N, C-alpha and C positions, 0 to 999 in steps of 0.2 A: 376483464383486465388480464394481460399475460402474466406468466410467472415472473418475468423480469420486472414488470411493473409493480407487482406485489412486493418483490424483494426490495425495490427502491423505496417504496412508501411505508411498508409495514415494519414495525419494530418487533423484536422477539416477544411472543406472548407467553407469559408464564402461567402454569396451571396449578390450581390448588383445589382440593376437594371442597365441595360446598358444605359448610358446617350445618349441623342439625339445627332446626329452628329452636331459638331460645338459648342456644349455647354461645358463649363469648367468642369473639374472633381469636384465633390462635396467635401467640406471640412469636412462634418459631417461623423462620423463613420458608417459602415454598421449596419443596424437594424435587419437583418435577417440572418439566417444560415440554411443550408440544413442538415437534419439528415442523417448520413452515413448508417443507418439501413433501413429506409423506404423512404428516399428522401423527407420527409415532410418539408415544409418551417416553421421554428420556429422563433418566436420573441426572440431576444437575451436576453432582460431583463427578460422575462418570463422563459426562459431556465435557466438563472442564479438562479432565485428564486426556480426552481425545481432541483437545484444541478446538472445541466448539464445532466439531464435525459430527453429523448424525451417523451413528453406527449402523442404522438400518438402510439408509438410502444414499449416504455420502454428501448430503446437503451441507454446504459450508456457511455457517452462521457468522455474524460479525464478531471479531475478536479485538481486544484492546491492543494498542500499539506496544506497550511494555510486554504483554504476553507474547506477541510476535517476536520481539527482540530476544527474549529469554529462550524461546523455542529455537531460534535460529543460531544464536551465538553460544560459544563454550561457556561453561560455568566458570565463575571467577569474577574478578573486579573489572567492571566496564568503565571506560572513560567517556563521560558525557561532556558535550560541548555547547557553548552559547546559550545556556538555559536562561540567562538573564535578559535576552533580547525579547522585546514585546512590540506589538503594533502600535502605531499612533494614527490619529485622525487628521491626516494632512489636508484633506479636502473639506473638512467640516460636514461630513455626509450624514444625512438624516433620511431614514425611510419610515418605518412604523415607530422607530425610536432612534435617538442619536447613536452613531457608531461607537462613541466612547462608552456609553452605557451598555451596549451590546458586548463590547470587549470585556468590561469589568464583570458583567454577569457570567460570561462564559469562562473567564479565568477562574472565578470563584467556584463554579460548578465543576470544571475539569481539573483544576489544580495545576494548570500549565499556562505558560505565557502565550504560546501560540500553537499552531496545528502541526508542528514538525519536531521530531526528536533526532538529534545527531549523536552518534556514539562510535567510539573506536573499540574493537574487540577482535576476537578470533573465531574462525570456523574450522573445527578439527585441526587446530594449531596454526592455521594460516591467518595472518594479520589482515584485517579488512576495515574499511570505513563504511559505515552503514547509516542510512537515513530512513525514517519511517514516519508516515503521516498518521496523525491522530484524528480520525473522522469525527470524534465528539466535539472538536473545536470548530464550530461553524462549518460543518460538513467537510472538514479537511481542506478548506479553500486556501488558495495560494495568494497571499498578499506580499507586500514588500519584504517583510521579515522572513516569511517562509522561503521566498525566492533567494534571499541572502543565505539562509541556512543550507539550502540545497547547493548553492554555489560553493559554499565553504566545504561541503562534503567532497566535492570534486577537487577543489584546490588542495585540501588536506591529503587526499589520496594521491594526487600528483606529486606533492612535496615529499611525502613519505614513501612513495613508490609502492603503493598498495592498490588492490582492486577496490572499486566502489560498488555498493549495492544500495538501491533505493526501492523501498516498498511503498507503492502508491495506493491511496484510498482517498479520493478527492472528488468534489463536485466541480473543480476547475478554479479559474481565477476569481478572486474575491471582489464582488461588484462594489462593495463599499469603498474600495481604493481605486476604482476606475482604471485609467490608463496606467497608473503606477503598478497595478497588479499585472496588467498585460505585458509590461516591460520585462517582467520576470521570465517570460517565455524565452526571449532572446538572451537574457543574461545567463540563465542556467545552461542553455545550449552552448553558449560561447565557452563557458568554463568546462563543460563536458568535452568539447572538441579539443581543448588543450590536454585534458587527461588522456584521451584516446590517441590523438595525433602526435603530441609532443612527449608525454610521459610514457606512452605505449602500454598503459595499464588497462585492463578490461573493466567494463561496466556491465553489471547485470541488473536489469529492470524487472521487478516483480509487480504484476498488475493484480489488484484485488478488487472486490466489489465495493463501490463503483470506482472506475477510473475514467473521468470524463472532462470535457471542457478544455481549458488551456493546459492542464497537466497532460492529458492524453495527446494534445496537439504539439507537445514539445518534448522534453527530456524522457518522458515515460515510454515513448515509442522509438527511442534512439539507442537502445541497449545493444551491446555486442551479442547478448543473449536476452531474449524477452520471454519471461515465464509468466504464466497466468494461472490463477486458481480456477477450479471448475465453476461454471455458471456465472462468472463475474460479468457485470455490465461494463463495457469498454467502448468509448466512442467520444466524438466531439459534442454533438447535440444529441438530446434524448430521442428515442424512437417516436414519441408522440409529436415532438416538434418537427421532425423530418416528415412524418406523414402529413401533418397539416401544411407544411411548406410545399411539398411536391404533389400533394393531392392523390397519393397512391398508397396502397397497403404495402407494408414491408414483409420480407420473407420471415418464416417462422424461426425464432431464435436469433433474429438480427441483433448484432452488437454484443452477443455473448462470447465468452472465451472460445467456445466450440466453433462458432461461426467464423471468428477471426483466425483461428488455427486452420480451418478449411480453406480460407482465402489468403493464407500466407502472411498474415499480419502479426502473428505471434509464433514463437518457435516451438513451444511445448506447453501443455497443460499439466500442472503438477499438483497433486493432492497436498494439502497443508502439512500433513505428517511426513511427507517425503521431501519437503522443500529444502531442509537443511542438508540432507545427504546428496540431493541433486546438485545444489549449488557447490558444495564441497568438491564433488567429483568433477564438475565442469571447470572449476577454478584450477584444479590440478592439471587438467588438460591444457587450459589456456596458458598457464604459467610454466608448463613443461616439467611439472613435479610428478614423482612416481606415486602410484596408488598406495594406500595404506598397507604396510607390510611388505612392499616391494622395494628392492634396492634401486637406486638411480642408475640409469644406463645411458650410454652416449646417444642412443636412438630416441631420446625424449626431448626433442627441440621445443623451445618456447613458441607457442602459437602467437604470432604477431597480429596486431589489429591493423587491418588495411585502411587506407584512406576512405573516409565515408562512414567509418564506425563499425563495419562488419568484420568478423574474423575470417 
């Protein structure tokens, strides 16, 4: 199996020394974890301080949605939105168990109503509207409520005259909601078009591992600037599905951030630790604001968003 396949299916494996025979199991939590990329043993506290990025090889492990938001936004009070909205079972869907039971179990486990967080905050003093997927909630899948939350991020940004940022980590449209989930692709794109074409505000899309399905086929790939984390799986259908469909082997590294950058599908690959400064610098350029420490000059025009969404 390829590295991308392993990253999709494997969870992080924590390491603890094997206790001596006859000794009780320790009550303390494990202190070390093994990097899936290079097998280096990493101290968990140091790994957390490094935003879950391996210091030896740069492998980007999965990170929580709230950790992402706190790493991206300025310290201070954040304004959260629409936290009371949760999914409903409009279709009476049942697979291995009823959708309603799946929702209840996931909400109790994750402590969140659905797979998306909306927040107003600042990045280096610039007001922004930000949305972030929580992959723990049914693989970050996009149902009716997630689509509504994303739409509101764009609408709120347009109303307040602020840039919008969406951080994607999703398996795509939520199958338990059928065509209702697929409708969110058009709905979110329509709201995004108003933000870009009417409000003339920039939209930065951040792609993390994985960004697939209906999310990748809609708003995630429509950013004025599209940034991706290293090694992220990005695409509509998975590599194995494509291989089985076309009956051919795919190129090495197909659908990774690096492959998409080489083929012009993303604008830049940014390490997680550099994401905040990269977005802040880019927003200043887009908004015609001076760099930190510089005085504003007449030669700093606002970068307008052209028709079609690109700057």
